[in-house]
C-alpha positions as CSV (number, residue, x, y, z in Angstrom):
1,M,-0.1,0.3,0.1
2,E,1.6,3.4,-1.0
3,Q,2.2,5.8,1.5
4,H,-1.0,8.2,0.1
5,E,-3.0,5.7,-0.1
6,L,-2.7,4.6,3.7
7,D,-3.1,7.8,4.4
8,A,-6.5,8.5,3.1
9,W,-7.7,5.5,4.2
10,L,-6.4,6.1,8.1
11,G,-8.4,9.6,7.4
12,P,-8.1,11.5,10.5
13,A,-6.9,8.9,13.0
14,R,-3.9,9.2,11.1
15,S,-2.8,12.2,14.0
16,D,-4.0,9.7,16.3
17,L,-0.4,7.6,15.7
18,T,3.1,8.5,16.6
19,D,6.0,8.0,13.5
20,E,6.3,4.5,14.9
21,Q,2.6,3.6,15.3
22,Y,2.4,4.8,11.4
23,E,5.8,3.7,10.5
24,R,4.7,-0.4,11.9
25,L,0.9,-0.2,10.5
26,A,2.5,0.7,6.9
27,S,4.5,-2.2,7.3
28,E,1.7,-4.2,8.8
29,A,-0.3,-3.1,5.6
30,E,2.8,-4.7,3.1
31,D,2.5,-7.5,5.2
32,I,-1.2,-8.1,5.2
33,E,-0.8,-7.1,0.5
34,R,1.3,-10.3,0.7
35,R,-0.2,-12.8,2.2
36,Y,-4.3,-11.3,0.5
37,P,-2.9,-10.6,-2.8
38,D,-6.4,-12.0,-4.5
39,P,-8.6,-8.9,-5.5
40,D,-11.5,-10.7,-4.1
41,D,-9.6,-10.5,-0.2
42,G,-10.3,-6.9,-0.1
43,P,-13.1,-7.6,2.9
44,V,-10.3,-10.1,4.4
45,R,-7.4,-7.4,4.0
46,D,-9.8,-5.0,5.7
47,A,-10.3,-6.0,8.6
48,A,-6.5,-7.3,8.9
49,L,-5.4,-3.4,8.1
50,V,-8.6,-2.4,11.1
51,T,-7.5,-4.5,13.9
52,T,-3.6,-3.5,13.4
53,L,-4.6,0.6,13.5
54,E,-6.7,-1.2,16.2
55,Y,-4.0,-2.9,18.7
56,L,-1.7,0.3,17.7
57,L,-4.6,2.6,19.9
58,E,-5.1,-0.3,22.3
59,E,-8.1,-0.4,22.0
60,G,-8.7,-4.4,20.2
61,T,-7.4,-7.3,22.1
62,T,-6.6,-10.9,21.4
63,L,-9.4,-12.0,23.8
64,S,-11.7,-8.9,21.9
65,A,-10.8,-11.0,19.1
66,G,-11.1,-13.9,20.0
67,S,-14.7,-13.0,21.2
68,A,-15.2,-12.1,17.9
69,L,-14.1,-14.9,16.6
70,L,-16.2,-17.5,18.5
71,D,-19.4,-15.1,17.7
72,A,-18.7,-14.6,14.2
73,R,-18.3,-19.1,14.3
74,I,-21.4,-19.3,16.6
75,T,-23.5,-17.5,13.9
76,A,-22.0,-19.6,11.2
77,A,-22.7,-21.8,12.0
78,K,-26.7,-20.7,13.2
79,A,-26.3,-20.0,9.6
80,L,-25.8,-22.9,8.6
81,A,-28.1,-24.5,10.0
82,G,-31.1,-23.2,8.8
83,A,-29.6,-23.4,5.4
84,R,-29.3,-26.8,5.8
85,Q,-32.7,-27.3,7.0
86,M,-34.2,-25.0,4.1
87,A,-32.8,-27.2,1.5
88,R,-34.4,-30.4,3.7
89,L,-37.4,-28.7,3.3
90,A,-37.7,-27.7,-0.1
91,A,-36.1,-31.2,-1.4
92,L,-38.9,-32.9,0.7
93,D,-41.4,-30.5,-0.6
94,G,-40.4,-31.5,-4.9
95,T,-37.7,-29.4,-4.9
96,P,-35.4,-31.2,-7.2
97,K,-32.4,-31.9,-4.8
98,A,-29.3,-30.4,-5.9
99,Q,-31.5,-26.8,-6.9
100,A,-32.8,-27.0,-3.0
101,A,-29.1,-27.9,-2.1
102,R,-27.8,-25.0,-4.6
103,E,-29.6,-22.5,-3.9
104,A,-29.3,-22.8,0.2
105,G,-25.2,-23.0,-0.6
106,I,-24.7,-25.9,1.1
107,D,-23.9,-29.5,-0.6
108,R,-25.4,-31.6,-2.4
109,M,-24.3,-34.4,0.0
110,T,-25.0,-33.0,2.6
111,L,-28.1,-32.3,1.6
112,L,-28.5,-36.0,1.0
113,K,-26.8,-37.3,5.0
114,D,-29.8,-34.7,6.4
115,L,-32.5,-36.3,3.9
116,G,-30.9,-39.7,5.3
117,E,-30.3,-41.3,1.8
118,R,-26.6,-41.2,2.8
């Protein structure tokens, strides 16, 4: 990330950083870009950069990051259970199994397992 891009991203938060913190953020931004190079990785890069800023400003901790991750895993598990159940019900009511699985975003074999066919 170029310095002008980092400055634009930071906006007014730039004034909250010491020169040392800014240099560390710039270094971490380069590393983040190397770890997540795909254009589709934008949201992941942004999350890593925001977390870096929070860490440097002492607004985030490993404990808060772990808590956020646990919350996200629980949310994802609930969403998966809901998608699997919706696909199962749709298949039981006549929607082609492949279509029900695809539309719900689950694997067809998972749907077959939920239907007791695997």
